[in-house]
N, C-alpha and C positions, 0 to 999 in steps of 0.2 A: 902310121895313120890307123886309127881304130875303125874297123869296118863292121857294118851291121847288115844283115839281111832282114828287111823289115817291110811293113805295109805303108804305102803312100796313098792317101785318100784322094779319090776323084769322084765324079758323079755330082748330082745336084743335092739340094737340101732334102733330107729325109729319104734319099735314094742312094745309099752308099755303094761305092764300087772301089775296090782297092787294087793297086798294082804292087806286085812283089818286086822289090828293087834291092840292089846292092848299093849302099851309100855310106859315106863317111858319117860317123856317129855325131859329128859336130854340125852337120847340115840340118836345115829344118825338115820337118816330117814330109811335107809336100814339095820340098825344094830340090836342090841339085842331087843327082844320083849318077852312078857310074854305068849301071846296066839294068835293064828291065828283065826280070827273070820269070814273070808269070802274072796271073791275075787271080783275084778272089772276089766273087760276087755273093754276098751273104743273103741276097733276096731270093736266090734260087733254092729249091728244096735240097736237103742234106744229102740225098742219094743221087743227085744230078752230077754227071761227069763234068759239066760246064762250071760248077761252083768253084772249084779250085783247079787252075791250070798252072803247071810249073815246068820249067826247063830243068829237069833233074841233073843233067850233065853239067850245066853251067853252075847250078847251085853247089854241086859237089866240088867244082873247081874253086868257087869262092870259099867254101868251108876249108878246103886244103890250104888256101892262102891265109887263113886265120880269121875269116869273118865270123861273127857271132850272130846266130839267129835269135830273133826275139821269141818270147814265149809262144805267141800265136803261130809263128812260122815253124817253130820246132814241133808244135803239135801237128801241123800239116805234114812235116817231114816224117814224123813218127807214123802217121797214118799211111804215108806212101812207102814206108819201109826203108827210107834213106838213112835214118839214124835210129839207134836203139832207144827204147822208151826210158825216160827218166823216172825215178821214184819221186813223186811229188807229195808234199804234206797235204793231207786231207783235213783242212781246218774246219772246225765246227762253227763257222760264223753264222750259219743259218739256224743253229739251235737256239731256242729261247733262253733268256737269262734267268738268274735265280728267282727274281721277283715274279716273273711270268710263270715259272714252274710252280712256285708257291701258290699263285692264284689258281692255276689249273687243278692242283691237288686239293685246294680248299673247295673249289667248285665240284670236284668229283666226290668229296666227302659229304658235301651238302646234298648232292643228288642221291648218294647212298642212304643218308639219313631219311630223306623224303621217301625213298622207295621202301625203306624199312618201316616207316610210320604207316604207309599205305598198306603194307602187308599185315601189320598188326590190326589195322582197322578192319580189314577183310576177315581176319581170323576171329575177331570178336563178333562179327555179324553172322 
């Protein structure tokens, strides 16, 4: 049985609240699980102790049994010091594409020309 430690959504519309659960990977996200291991409330401030609550001993037990944490859960565990930090690829998805870079370069060149022209006009006067 492929086990996962993952988030199960609870809470109402636009008011998310998650339970950290150990579940079979074939079960639905909010469906059947074997054990509730903690909670995650993303609406609380990041420095709040109530934001992420975990039963670390039980999580270690499930990890020893071969359960795989999801990416978000592994980040929580890294922050808690339960597992070592993984090296993640820092993808540059947020960087603008080639055409957008060309447009910004063209805009900067145009602004430089305009500034140069205004400097020449002041020098002549």
